[in-house]
CHARMM internal coordinates of N, CA and C (Angstrom, degrees):
IC EDIT
DIST 1 N 1 CA 1.4100
DIST 1 CA 1 C 1.4971
ANGL 1 N 1 CA 1 C 108.12
DIST 1 C 2 N 1.3096
ANGL 1 CA 1 C 2 N 118.84
DIHE 1 N 1 CA 1 C 2 N 141.02
DIST 2 N 2 CA 1.4276
ANGL 1 C 2 N 2 CA 126.58
DIHE 1 CA 1 C 2 N 2 CA -177.53
DIST 2 CA 2 C 1.5223
ANGL 2 N 2 CA 2 C 109.79
DIHE 1 C 2 N 2 CA 2 C -67.28
DIST 2 C 3 N 1.3082
ANGL 2 CA 2 C 3 N 117.32
DIHE 2 N 2 CA 2 C 3 N 150.73
DIST 3 N 3 CA 1.4618
ANGL 2 C 3 N 3 CA 121.98
DIHE 2 CA 2 C 3 N 3 CA 174.61
DIST 3 CA 3 C 1.5200
ANGL 3 N 3 CA 3 C 114.28
DIHE 2 C 3 N 3 CA 3 C -68.05
DIST 3 C 4 N 1.3142
ANGL 3 CA 3 C 4 N 115.81
DIHE 3 N 3 CA 3 C 4 N -20.20
DIST 4 N 4 CA 1.4172
ANGL 3 C 4 N 4 CA 123.60
DIHE 3 CA 3 C 4 N 4 CA 179.91
DIST 4 CA 4 C 1.5415
ANGL 4 N 4 CA 4 C 111.70
DIHE 3 C 4 N 4 CA 4 C -69.15
DIST 4 C 5 N 1.3182
ANGL 4 CA 4 C 5 N 115.66
DIHE 4 N 4 CA 4 C 5 N -31.09
DIST 5 N 5 CA 1.4950
ANGL 4 C 5 N 5 CA 120.45
DIHE 4 CA 4 C 5 N 5 CA -173.94
DIST 5 CA 5 C 1.5170
ANGL 5 N 5 CA 5 C 112.11
DIHE 4 C 5 N 5 CA 5 C -100.49
DIST 5 C 6 N 1.3000
ANGL 5 CA 5 C 6 N 118.21
DIHE 5 N 5 CA 5 C 6 N -8.51
DIST 6 N 6 CA 1.4385
ANGL 5 C 6 N 6 CA 121.09
DIHE 5 CA 5 C 6 N 6 CA 177.63
DIST 6 CA 6 C 1.5129
ANGL 6 N 6 CA 6 C 107.02
DIHE 5 C 6 N 6 CA 6 C -112.05
DIST 6 C 7 N 1.3083
ANGL 6 CA 6 C 7 N 119.29
DIHE 6 N 6 CA 6 C 7 N 117.84
DIST 7 N 7 CA 1.4676
ANGL 6 C 7 N 7 CA 121.62
DIHE 6 CA 6 C 7 N 7 CA -175.06
DIST 7 CA 7 C 1.4666
ANGL 7 N 7 CA 7 C 114.85
DIHE 6 C 7 N 7 CA 7 C -64.26
DIST 7 C 8 N 1.3254
ANGL 7 CA 7 C 8 N 119.66
DIHE 7 N 7 CA 7 C 8 N -37.49
DIST 8 N 8 CA 1.4308
ANGL 7 C 8 N 8 CA 121.33
DIHE 7 CA 7 C 8 N 8 CA -178.91
DIST 8 CA 8 C 1.5150
ANGL 8 N 8 CA 8 C 109.48
DIHE 7 C 8 N 8 CA 8 C -68.99
DIST 8 C 9 N 1.2740
ANGL 8 CA 8 C 9 N 119.43
DIHE 8 N 8 CA 8 C 9 N -40.44
DIST 9 N 9 CA 1.4239
ANGL 8 C 9 N 9 CA 125.30
DIHE 8 CA 8 C 9 N 9 CA 174.87
DIST 9 CA 9 C 1.5368
ANGL 9 N 9 CA 9 C 115.45
DIHE 8 C 9 N 9 CA 9 C -62.92
DIST 9 C 10 N 1.3427
ANGL 9 CA 9 C 10 N 114.08
DIHE 9 N 9 CA 9 C 10 N -37.62
DIST 10 N 10 CA 1.4271
ANGL 9 C 10 N 10 CA 122.91
DIHE 9 CA 9 C 10 N 10 CA 173.96
DIST 10 CA 10 C 1.5646
ANGL 10 N 10 CA 10 C 111.89
DIHE 9 C 10 N 10 CA 10 C -61.36
DIST 10 C 11 N 1.3603
ANGL 10 CA 10 C 11 N 114.25
DIHE 10 N 10 CA 10 C 11 N -45.83
DIST 11 N 11 CA 1.4370
ANGL 10 C 11 N 11 CA 119.72
DIHE 10 CA 10 C 11 N 11 CA 178.67
DIST 11 CA 11 C 1.5070
ANGL 11 N 11 CA 11 C 110.38
DIHE 10 C 11 N 11 CA 11 C -65.52
DIST 11 C 12 N 1.2822
ANGL 11 CA 11 C 12 N 119.87
DIHE 11 N 11 CA 11 C 12 N -40.03
DIST 12 N 12 CA 1.4175
ANGL 11 C 12 N 12 CA 123.38
DIHE 11 CA 11 C 12 N 12 CA 177.62
DIST 12 CA 12 C 1.5964
ANGL 12 N 12 CA 12 C 112.89
DIHE 11 C 12 N 12 CA 12 C -62.16
DIST 12 C 13 N 1.3011
ANGL 12 CA 12 C 13 N 114.30
DIHE 12 N 12 CA 12 C 13 N -42.04
DIST 13 N 13 CA 1.4105
ANGL 12 C 13 N 13 CA 118.27
DIHE 12 CA 12 C 13 N 13 CA 178.83
DIST 13 CA 13 C 1.5376
ANGL 13 N 13 CA 13 C 110.66
DIHE 12 C 13 N 13 CA 13 C -65.23
DIST 13 C 14 N 1.3297
ANGL 13 CA 13 C 14 N 118.58
DIHE 13 N 13 CA 13 C 14 N -42.98
DIST 14 N 14 CA 1.4296
ANGL 13 C 14 N 14 CA 122.79
DIHE 13 CA 13 C 14 N 14 CA -178.57
DIST 14 CA 14 C 1.5378
ANGL 14 N 14 CA 14 C 108.19
DIHE 13 C 14 N 14 CA 14 C -66.99
DIST 14 C 15 N 1.3336
ANGL 14 CA 14 C 15 N 121.03
DIHE 14 N 14 CA 14 C 15 N -42.93
DIST 15 N 15 CA 1.4561
ANGL 14 C 15 N 15 CA 121.32
DIHE 14 CA 14 C 15 N 15 CA 177.27
DIST 15 CA 15 C 1.5412
ANGL 15 N 15 CA 15 C 111.26
DIHE 14 C 15 N 15 CA 15 C -61.61
DIST 15 C 16 N 1.3010
ANGL 15 CA 15 C 16 N 117.77
DIHE 15 N 15 CA 15 C 16 N -40.10
DIST 16 N 16 CA 1.4144
ANGL 15 C 16 N 16 CA 121.11
DIHE 15 CA 15 C 16 N 16 CA 178.35
DIST 16 CA 16 C 1.5325
ANGL 16 N 16 CA 16 C 112.75
DIHE 15 C 16 N 16 CA 16 C -67.10
DIST 16 C 17 N 1.3552
ANGL 16 CA 16 C 17 N 117.05
DIHE 16 N 16 CA 16 C 17 N -36.83
DIST 17 N 17 CA 1.4431
ANGL 16 C 17 N 17 CA 120.79
DIHE 16 CA 16 C 17 N 17 CA 175.39
DIST 17 CA 17 C 1.4632
ANGL 17 N 17 CA 17 C 112.87
DIHE 16 C 17 N 17 CA 17 C -64.65
DIST 17 C 18 N 1.3416
ANGL 17 CA 17 C 18 N 116.09
DIHE 17 N 17 CA 17 C 18 N -42.25
DIST 18 N 18 CA 1.5285
ANGL 17 C 18 N 18 CA 121.34
DIHE 17 CA 17 C 18 N 18 CA 178.12
DIST 18 CA 18 C 1.5086
ANGL 18 N 18 CA 18 C 109.38
DIHE 17 C 18 N 18 CA 18 C -60.99
DIST 18 C 19 N 1.3323
ANGL 18 CA 18 C 19 N 117.31
DIHE 18 N 18 CA 18 C 19 N -52.62
DIST 19 N 19 CA 1.4780
ANGL 18 C 19 N 19 CA 122.82
DIHE 18 CA 18 C 19 N 19 CA -177.59
DIST 19 CA 19 C 1.4884
ANGL 19 N 19 CA 19 C 110.36
DIHE 18 C 19 N 19 CA 19 C -63.06
DIST 19 C 20 N 1.2840
ANGL 19 CA 19 C 20 N 122.92
DIHE 19 N 19 CA 19 C 20 N -40.36
DIST 20 N 20 CA 1.4341
ANGL 19 C 20 N 20 CA 123.40
DIHE 19 CA 19 C 20 N 20 CA -178.95
DIST 20 CA 20 C 1.5238
ANGL 20 N 20 CA 20 C 112.53
DIHE 19 C 20 N 20 CA 20 C -68.16
DIST 20 C 21 N 1.3547
ANGL 20 CA 20 C 21 N 114.32
DIHE 20 N 20 CA 20 C 21 N -41.38
DIST 21 N 21 CA 1.4221
ANGL 20 C 21 N 21 CA 118.17
DIHE 20 CA 20 C 21 N 21 CA 179.63
DIST 21 CA 21 C 1.5744
ANGL 21 N 21 CA 21 C 114.89
DIHE 20 C 21 N 21 CA 21 C -65.23
DIST 21 C 22 N 1.3963
ANGL 21 CA 21 C 22 N 113.59
DIHE 21 N 21 CA 21 C 22 N -37.74
DIST 22 N 22 CA 1.4100
ANGL 21 C 22 N 22 CA 120.34
DIHE 21 CA 21 C 22 N 22 CA 178.01
DIST 22 CA 22 C 1.5184
ANGL 22 N 22 CA 22 C 110.55
DIHE 21 C 22 N 22 CA 22 C -69.03
DIST 22 C 23 N 1.3022
ANGL 22 CA 22 C 23 N 115.82
DIHE 22 N 22 CA 22 C 23 N -37.49
DIST 23 N 23 CA 1.4551
ANGL 22 C 23 N 23 CA 119.38
DIHE 22 CA 22 C 23 N 23 CA 175.72
DIST 23 CA 23 C 1.5121
ANGL 23 N 23 CA 23 C 113.96
DIHE 22 C 23 N 23 CA 23 C -66.43
DIST 23 C 24 N 1.3056
ANGL 23 CA 23 C 24 N 117.50
DIHE 23 N 23 CA 23 C 24 N -41.83
DIST 24 N 24 CA 1.4751
ANGL 23 C 24 N 24 CA 124.57
DIHE 23 CA 23 C 24 N 24 CA 178.43
DIST 24 CA 24 C 1.5546
ANGL 24 N 24 CA 24 C 109.02
DIHE 23 C 24 N 24 CA 24 C -62.49
DIST 24 C 25 N 1.3282
ANGL 24 CA 24 C 25 N 115.19
DIHE 24 N 24 CA 24 C 25 N -44.25
DIST 25 N 25 CA 1.4758
ANGL 24 C 25 N 25 CA 120.37
DIHE 24 CA 24 C 25 N 25 CA 179.31
DIST 25 CA 25 C 1.5151
ANGL 25 N 25 CA 25 C 112.86
DIHE 24 C 25 N 25 CA 25 C -63.00
DIST 25 C 26 N 1.3789
ANGL 25 CA 25 C 26 N 115.84
DIHE 25 N 25 CA 25 C 26 N -36.32
DIST 26 N 26 CA 1.4699
ANGL 25 C 26 N 26 CA 118.75
DIHE 25 CA 25 C 26 N 26 CA 176.62
DIST 26 CA 26 C 1.5269
ANGL 26 N 26 CA 26 C 110.85
DIHE 25 C 26 N 26 CA 26 C -68.12
DIST 26 C 27 N 1.3391
ANGL 26 CA 26 C 27 N 119.89
DIHE 26 N 26 CA 26 C 27 N -35.03
DIST 27 N 27 CA 1.4233
ANGL 26 C 27 N 27 CA 123.93
DIHE 26 CA 26 C 27 N 27 CA -178.22
DIST 27 CA 27 C 1.5529
ANGL 27 N 27 CA 27 C 111.95
DIHE 26 C 27 N 27 CA 27 C -83.07
DIST 27 C 28 N 1.2831
ANGL 27 CA 27 C 28 N 117.22
DIHE 27 N 27 CA 27 C 28 N -47.88
DIST 28 N 28 CA 1.4772
ANGL 27 C 28 N 28 CA 124.05
DIHE 27 CA 27 C 28 N 28 CA -179.63
DIST 28 CA 28 C 1.5429
ANGL 28 N 28 CA 28 C 111.39
DIHE 27 C 28 N 28 CA 28 C -130.56
DIST 28 C 29 N 1.2564
ANGL 28 CA 28 C 29 N 117.93
DIHE 28 N 28 CA 28 C 29 N 83.08
DIST 29 N 29 CA 1.4715
ANGL 28 C 29 N 29 CA 120.37
DIHE 28 CA 28 C 29 N 29 CA -174.85
DIST 29 CA 29 C 1.5216
ANGL 29 N 29 CA 29 C 113.40
DIHE 28 C 29 N 29 CA 29 C -67.76
DIST 29 C 30 N 1.3123
ANGL 29 CA 29 C 30 N 118.31
DIHE 29 N 29 CA 29 C 30 N -26.74
DIST 30 N 30 CA 1.4392
ANGL 29 C 30 N 30 CA 119.72
DIHE 29 CA 29 C 30 N 30 CA -176.94
DIST 30 CA 30 C 1.5229
ANGL 30 N 30 CA 30 C 112.81
DIHE 29 C 30 N 30 CA 30 C -70.72
DIST 30 C 31 N 1.2935
ANGL 30 CA 30 C 31 N 114.62
DIHE 30 N 30 CA 30 C 31 N -27.78
DIST 31 N 31 CA 1.4861
ANGL 30 C 31 N 31 CA 120.53
DIHE 30 CA 30 C 31 N 31 CA 178.85
DIST 31 CA 31 C 1.5074
ANGL 31 N 31 CA 31 C 112.84
DIHE 30 C 31 N 31 CA 31 C -65.56
DIST 31 C 32 N 1.3465
ANGL 31 CA 31 C 32 N 114.18
DIHE 31 N 31 CA 31 C 32 N -48.30
DIST 32 N 32 CA 1.4454
ANGL 31 C 32 N 32 CA 120.80
DIHE 31 CA 31 C 32 N 32 CA -179.61
DIST 32 CA 32 C 1.5400
ANGL 32 N 32 CA 32 C 115.91
DIHE 31 C 32 N 32 CA 32 C -76.87
DIST 32 C 33 N 1.3849
ANGL 32 CA 32 C 33 N 113.80
DIHE 32 N 32 CA 32 C 33 N -36.23
DIST 33 N 33 CA 1.4549
ANGL 32 C 33 N 33 CA 118.38
DIHE 32 CA 32 C 33 N 33 CA -175.52
DIST 33 CA 33 C 1.5164
ANGL 33 N 33 CA 33 C 114.30
DIHE 32 C 33 N 33 CA 33 C -73.35
DIST 33 C 34 N 1.3503
ANGL 33 CA 33 C 34 N 120.87
DIHE 33 N 33 CA 33 C 34 N -21.71
DIST 34 N 34 CA 1.3976
ANGL 33 C 34 N 34 CA 120.72
DIHE 33 CA 33 C 34 N 34 CA -176.00
DIST 34 CA 34 C 1.5435
ANGL 34 N 34 CA 34 C 112.94
DIHE 33 C 34 N 34 CA 34 C -76.32
DIST 34 C 35 N 1.2874
ANGL 34 CA 34 C 35 N 116.92
DIHE 34 N 34 CA 34 C 35 N -14.03
DIST 35 N 35 CA 1.5211
ANGL 34 C 35 N 35 CA 122.66
DIHE 34 CA 34 C 35 N 35 CA -179.37
DIST 35 CA 35 C 1.5166
ANGL 35 N 35 CA 35 C 107.93
DIHE 34 C 35 N 35 CA 35 C -116.53
DIST 35 C 36 N 1.3578
ANGL 35 CA 35 C 36 N 117.10
DIHE 35 N 35 CA 35 C 36 N 83.87
DIST 36 N 36 CA 1.4240
ANGL 35 C 36 N 36 CA 120.32
DIHE 35 CA 35 C 36 N 36 CA 179.81
DIST 36 CA 36 C 1.5384
ANGL 36 N 36 CA 36 C 115.89
DIHE 35 C 36 N 36 CA 36 C -96.96
DIST 36 C 37 N 1.3759
ANGL 36 CA 36 C 37 N 111.32
DIHE 36 N 36 CA 36 C 37 N -11.95
DIST 37 N 37 CA 1.4542
ANGL 36 C 37 N 37 CA 117.98
DIHE 36 CA 36 C 37 N 37 CA -179.73
DIST 37 CA 37 C 1.5290
ANGL 37 N 37 CA 37 C 110.45
DIHE 36 C 37 N 37 CA 37 C -126.96
DIST 37 C 38 N 1.3314
ANGL 37 CA 37 C 38 N 114.84
DIHE 37 N 37 CA 37 C 38 N 165.58
DIST 38 N 38 CA 1.4735
ANGL 37 C 38 N 38 CA 118.02
DIHE 37 CA 37 C 38 N 38 CA 178.40
DIST 38 CA 38 C 1.4782
ANGL 38 N 38 CA 38 C 112.84
DIHE 37 C 38 N 38 CA 38 C 80.57
DIST 38 C 39 N 1.3305
ANGL 38 CA 38 C 39 N 116.76
DIHE 38 N 38 CA 38 C 39 N -164.57
DIST 39 N 39 CA 1.4477
ANGL 38 C 39 N 39 CA 124.22
DIHE 38 CA 38 C 39 N 39 CA -175.12
DIST 39 CA 39 C 1.5187
ANGL 39 N 39 CA 39 C 110.51
DIHE 38 C 39 N 39 CA 39 C -63.48
DIST 39 C 40 N 1.3502
ANGL 39 CA 39 C 40 N 115.46
DIHE 39 N 39 CA 39 C 40 N -43.37
DIST 40 N 40 CA 1.4720
ANGL 39 C 40 N 40 CA 120.67
DIHE 39 CA 39 C 40 N 40 CA 179.63
DIST 40 CA 40 C 1.4943
ANGL 40 N 40 CA 40 C 113.79
DIHE 39 C 40 N 40 CA 40 C -70.27
DIST 40 C 41 N 1.3070
ANGL 40 CA 40 C 41 N 117.50
DIHE 40 N 40 CA 40 C 41 N -15.04
DIST 41 N 41 CA 1.4415
ANGL 40 C 41 N 41 CA 123.05
DIHE 40 CA 40 C 41 N 41 CA 176.17
DIST 41 CA 41 C 1.4755
ANGL 41 N 41 CA 41 C 113.70
DIHE 40 C 41 N 41 CA 41 C -70.46
DIST 41 C 42 N 1.2957
ANGL 41 CA 41 C 42 N 117.54
DIHE 41 N 41 CA 41 C 42 N -10.95
DIST 42 N 42 CA 1.5007
ANGL 41 C 42 N 42 CA 123.37
DIHE 41 CA 41 C 42 N 42 CA 174.50
DIST 42 CA 42 C 1.5167
ANGL 42 N 42 CA 42 C 107.54
DIHE 41 C 42 N 42 CA 42 C -68.93
DIST 42 C 43 N 1.3079
ANGL 42 CA 42 C 43 N 119.15
DIHE 42 N 42 CA 42 C 43 N -37.09
DIST 43 N 43 CA 1.4923
ANGL 42 C 43 N 43 CA 121.71
DIHE 42 CA 42 C 43 N 43 CA 178.10
DIST 43 CA 43 C 1.5125
ANGL 43 N 43 CA 43 C 109.95
DIHE 42 C 43 N 43 CA 43 C -65.99
DIST 43 C 44 N 1.3798
ANGL 43 CA 43 C 44 N 116.32
DIHE 43 N 43 CA 43 C 44 N -36.92
DIST 44 N 44 CA 1.4724
ANGL 43 C 44 N 44 CA 120.58
DIHE 43 CA 43 C 44 N 44 CA 177.55
DIST 44 CA 44 C 1.5283
ANGL 44 N 44 CA 44 C 110.63
DIHE 43 C 44 N 44 CA 44 C -65.78
DIST 44 C 45 N 1.3312
ANGL 44 CA 44 C 45 N 116.09
DIHE 44 N 44 CA 44 C 45 N -41.39
DIST 45 N 45 CA 1.4952
ANGL 44 C 45 N 45 CA 121.14
DIHE 44 CA 44 C 45 N 45 CA -179.40
DIST 45 CA 45 C 1.5440
ANGL 45 N 45 CA 45 C 109.36
DIHE 44 C 45 N 45 CA 45 C -68.88
DIST 45 C 46 N 1.2968
ANGL 45 CA 45 C 46 N 118.42
DIHE 45 N 45 CA 45 C 46 N -37.79
DIST 46 N 46 CA 1.4801
ANGL 45 C 46 N 46 CA 120.00
DIHE 45 CA 45 C 46 N 46 CA 177.34
DIST 46 CA 46 C 1.5568
ANGL 46 N 46 CA 46 C 109.90
DIHE 45 C 46 N 46 CA 46 C -65.49
DIST 46 C 47 N 1.3758
ANGL 46 CA 46 C 47 N 115.66
DIHE 46 N 46 CA 46 C 47 N -38.27
DIST 47 N 47 CA 1.4191
ANGL 46 C 47 N 47 CA 116.91
DIHE 46 CA 46 C 47 N 47 CA 179.68
DIST 47 CA 47 C 1.5350
ANGL 47 N 47 CA 47 C 111.34
DIHE 46 C 47 N 47 CA 47 C -66.53
DIST 47 C 48 N 1.3436
ANGL 47 CA 47 C 48 N 118.23
DIHE 47 N 47 CA 47 C 48 N -37.17
DIST 48 N 48 CA 1.4378
ANGL 47 C 48 N 48 CA 121.78
DIHE 47 CA 47 C 48 N 48 CA 176.56
DIST 48 CA 48 C 1.5061
ANGL 48 N 48 CA 48 C 111.09
DIHE 47 C 48 N 48 CA 48 C -64.90
DIST 48 C 49 N 1.2849
ANGL 48 CA 48 C 49 N 118.29
DIHE 48 N 48 CA 48 C 49 N -42.91
DIST 49 N 49 CA 1.4873
ANGL 48 C 49 N 49 CA 122.57
DIHE 48 CA 48 C 49 N 49 CA 175.56
DIST 49 CA 49 C 1.5598
ANGL 49 N 49 CA 49 C 109.93
DIHE 48 C 49 N 49 CA 49 C -56.78
DIST 49 C 50 N 1.2838
ANGL 49 CA 49 C 50 N 114.33
DIHE 49 N 49 CA 49 C 50 N -44.46
DIST 50 N 50 CA 1.4564
ANGL 49 C 50 N 50 CA 122.29
DIHE 49 CA 49 C 50 N 50 CA -174.93
DIST 50 CA 50 C 1.5502
ANGL 50 N 50 CA 50 C 110.02
DIHE 49 C 50 N 50 CA 50 C -66.52
DIST 50 C 51 N 1.3777
ANGL 50 CA 50 C 51 N 114.78
DIHE 50 N 50 CA 50 C 51 N -36.19
DIST 51 N 51 CA 1.4638
ANGL 50 C 51 N 51 CA 118.72
DIHE 50 CA 50 C 51 N 51 CA 179.93
DIST 51 CA 51 C 1.5619
ANGL 51 N 51 CA 51 C 114.60
DIHE 50 C 51 N 51 CA 51 C -81.28
DIST 51 C 52 N 1.2689
ANGL 51 CA 51 C 52 N 116.28
DIHE 51 N 51 CA 51 C 52 N -42.79
DIST 52 N 52 CA 1.4531
ANGL 51 C 52 N 52 CA 118.24
DIHE 51 CA 51 C 52 N 52 CA -177.75
DIST 52 CA 52 C 1.5375
ANGL 52 N 52 CA 52 C 113.75
DIHE 51 C 52 N 52 CA 52 C -80.23
DIST 52 C 53 N 1.2885
ANGL 52 CA 52 C 53 N 117.05
DIHE 52 N 52 CA 52 C 53 N -34.97
DIST 53 N 53 CA 1.4593
ANGL 52 C 53 N 53 CA 120.79
DIHE 52 CA 52 C 53 N 53 CA 179.74
DIST 53 CA 53 C 1.5211
ANGL 53 N 53 CA 53 C 113.74
DIHE 52 C 53 N 53 CA 53 C -104.31
DIST 53 C 54 N 1.3311
ANGL 53 CA 53 C 54 N 115.48
DIHE 53 N 53 CA 53 C 54 N 32.23
DIST 54 N 54 CA 1.4549
ANGL 53 C 54 N 54 CA 118.41
DIHE 53 CA 53 C 54 N 54 CA -173.34
DIST 54 CA 54 C 1.5231
ANGL 54 N 54 CA 54 C 116.34
DIHE 53 C 54 N 54 CA 54 C -56.60
DIST 54 C 55 N 1.3539
ANGL 54 CA 54 C 55 N 121.12
DIHE 54 N 54 CA 54 C 55 N -37.99
DIST 55 N 55 CA 1.4282
ANGL 54 C 55 N 55 CA 120.83
DIHE 54 CA 54 C 55 N 55 CA 178.04
DIST 55 CA 55 C 1.5746
ANGL 55 N 55 CA 55 C 110.59
DIHE 54 C 55 N 55 CA 55 C -59.90
DIST 55 C 56 N 1.3118
ANGL 55 CA 55 C 56 N 113.88
DIHE 55 N 55 CA 55 C 56 N -44.97
DIST 56 N 56 CA 1.4638
ANGL 55 C 56 N 56 CA 118.79
DIHE 55 CA 55 C 56 N 56 CA -175.92
DIST 56 CA 56 C 1.4770
ANGL 56 N 56 CA 56 C 110.20
DIHE 55 C 56 N 56 CA 56 C -71.13
DIST 56 C 57 N 1.3315
ANGL 56 CA 56 C 57 N 117.51
DIHE 56 N 56 CA 56 C 57 N -36.61
DIST 57 N 57 CA 1.5036
ANGL 56 C 57 N 57 CA 119.38
DIHE 56 CA 56 C 57 N 57 CA 179.67
DIST 57 CA 57 C 1.5327
ANGL 57 N 57 CA 57 C 107.30
DIHE 56 C 57 N 57 CA 57 C -70.58
DIST 57 C 58 N 1.3020
ANGL 57 CA 57 C 58 N 117.42
DIHE 57 N 57 CA 57 C 58 N -38.20
DIST 58 N 58 CA 1.5001
ANGL 57 C 58 N 58 CA 119.04
DIHE 57 CA 57 C 58 N 58 CA 178.07
DIST 58 CA 58 C 1.5036
ANGL 58 N 58 CA 58 C 109.80
DIHE 57 C 58 N 58 CA 58 C -61.68
DIST 58 C 59 N 1.3169
ANGL 58 CA 58 C 59 N 117.50
DIHE 58 N 58 CA 58 C 59 N -44.06
DIST 59 N 59 CA 1.5210
ANGL 58 C 59 N 59 CA 120.58
DIHE 58 CA 58 C 59 N 59 CA -178.24
DIST 59 CA 59 C 1.5285
ANGL 59 N 59 CA 59 C 108.31
DIHE 58 C 59 N 59 CA 59 C -66.86
DIST 59 C 60 N 1.3289
ANGL 59 CA 59 C 60 N 118.33
DIHE 59 N 59 CA 59 C 60 N -39.16
DIST 60 N 60 CA 1.4942
ANGL 59 C 60 N 60 CA 119.72
DIHE 59 CA 59 C 60 N 60 CA 176.42
DIST 60 CA 60 C 1.5475
ANGL 60 N 60 CA 60 C 111.74
DIHE 59 C 60 N 60 CA 60 C -62.83
DIST 60 C 61 N 1.3474
ANGL 60 CA 60 C 61 N 117.27
DIHE 60 N 60 CA 60 C 61 N -38.12
DIST 61 N 61 CA 1.4103
ANGL 60 C 61 N 61 CA 119.64
DIHE 60 CA 60 C 61 N 61 CA 177.06
DIST 61 CA 61 C 1.5258
ANGL 61 N 61 CA 61 C 115.00
DIHE 60 C 61 N 61 CA 61 C -65.16
DIST 61 C 62 N 1.3231
ANGL 61 CA 61 C 62 N 113.74
DIHE 61 N 61 CA 61 C 62 N -38.79
DIST 62 N 62 CA 1.4618
ANGL 61 C 62 N 62 CA 117.87
DIHE 61 CA 61 C 62 N 62 CA 177.72
DIST 62 CA 62 C 1.4751
ANGL 62 N 62 CA 62 C 111.06
DIHE 61 C 62 N 62 CA 62 C -68.77
DIST 62 C 63 N 1.3842
ANGL 62 CA 62 C 63 N 116.03
DIHE 62 N 62 CA 62 C 63 N -43.42
DIST 63 N 63 CA 1.4481
ANGL 62 C 63 N 63 CA 121.56
DIHE 62 CA 62 C 63 N 63 CA 177.54
DIST 63 CA 63 C 1.5569
ANGL 63 N 63 CA 63 C 112.69
DIHE 62 C 63 N 63 CA 63 C -59.54
DIST 63 C 64 N 1.3041
ANGL 63 CA 63 C 64 N 113.63
DIHE 63 N 63 CA 63 C 64 N -42.01
DIST 64 N 64 CA 1.4515
ANGL 63 C 64 N 64 CA 121.60
DIHE 63 CA 63 C 64 N 64 CA 179.78
DIST 64 CA 64 C 1.5715
ANGL 64 N 64 CA 64 C 108.58
DIHE 63 C 64 N 64 CA 64 C -66.43
DIST 64 C 65 N 1.2920
ANGL 64 CA 64 C 65 N 116.14
DIHE 64 N 64 CA 64 C 65 N -42.15
DIST 65 N 65 CA 1.4861
ANGL 64 C 65 N 65 CA 116.96
DIHE 64 CA 64 C 65 N 65 CA 176.32
DIST 65 CA 65 C 1.4992
ANGL 65 N 65 CA 65 C 114.97
DIHE 64 C 65 N 65 CA 65 C -61.29
DIST 65 C 66 N 1.3547
ANGL 65 CA 65 C 66 N 115.89
DIHE 65 N 65 CA 65 C 66 N -43.48
DIST 66 N 66 CA 1.4749
ANGL 65 C 66 N 66 CA 118.96
DIHE 65 CA 65 C 66 N 66 CA 175.57
DIST 66 CA 66 C 1.4968
ANGL 66 N 66 CA 66 C 111.37
DIHE 65 C 66 N 66 CA 66 C -62.66
DIST 66 C 67 N 1.3498
ANGL 66 CA 66 C 67 N 117.16
DIHE 66 N 66 CA 66 C 67 N -41.71
DIST 67 N 67 CA 1.4423
ANGL 66 C 67 N 67 CA 116.36
DIHE 66 CA 66 C 67 N 67 CA -176.60
DIST 67 CA 67 C 1.5833
ANGL 67 N 67 CA 67 C 110.23
DIHE 66 C 67 N 67 CA 67 C -68.47
DIST 67 C 68 N 1.2583
ANGL 67 CA 67 C 68 N 115.45
DIHE 67 N 67 CA 67 C 68 N -36.12
DIST 68 N 68 CA 1.4586
ANGL 67 C 68 N 68 CA 115.91
DIHE 67 CA 67 C 68 N 68 CA 178.02
DIST 68 CA 68 C 1.5184
ANGL 68 N 68 CA 68 C 113.92
DIHE 67 C 68 N 68 CA 68 C -68.33
DIST 68 C 69 N 1.3540
ANGL 68 CA 68 C 69 N 114.71
DIHE 68 N 68 CA 68 C 69 N -39.02
DIST 69 N 69 CA 1.4719
ANGL 68 C 69 N 69 CA 121.76
DIHE 68 CA 68 C 69 N 69 CA -177.73
DIST 69 CA 69 C 1.6007
ANGL 69 N 69 CA 69 C 110.73
DIHE 68 C 69 N 69 CA 69 C -70.36
DIST 69 C 70 N 1.3201
ANGL 69 CA 69 C 70 N 115.57
DIHE 69 N 69 CA 69 C 70 N -44.47
DIST 70 N 70 CA 1.4306
ANGL 69 C 70 N 70 CA 118.38
DIHE 69 CA 69 C 70 N 70 CA -168.17
DIST 70 CA 70 C 1.5666
ANGL 70 N 70 CA 70 C 114.96
DIHE 69 C 70 N 70 CA 70 C -103.86
DIST 70 C 71 N 1.2959
ANGL 70 CA 70 C 71 N 117.43
DIHE 70 N 70 CA 70 C 71 N -27.08
DIST 71 N 71 CA 1.4810
ANGL 70 C 71 N 71 CA 118.60
DIHE 70 CA 70 C 71 N 71 CA -175.47
DIST 71 CA 71 C 1.4548
ANGL 71 N 71 CA 71 C 115.07
DIHE 70 C 71 N 71 CA 71 C -113.88
DIST 71 C 72 N 1.3435
ANGL 71 CA 71 C 72 N 121.28
DIHE 71 N 71 CA 71 C 72 N -7.57
DIST 72 N 72 CA 1.4397
ANGL 71 C 72 N 72 CA 122.64
DIHE 71 CA 71 C 72 N 72 CA -174.26
DIST 72 CA 72 C 1.4554
ANGL 72 N 72 CA 72 C 110.55
DIHE 71 C 72 N 72 CA 72 C -92.25
END
COOR INIT
IC SEED 1 N 1 CA 1 C
IC BUILD
């Protein structure tokens, strides 16, 4: 089943995207920062969410991990 039609899978993909973009921006900021608009600007926005809301993103990652491990 596609991640677009399964809500839990969609949330997992979004969380992974946010965490990956924030990690890549920490390692190579020039790659993410040069594309702030357009379709590739989505990665810049995800990196900003991961940096600024990191406690909430971390809590969501832990909650998602527990839900996948114990309820899925």
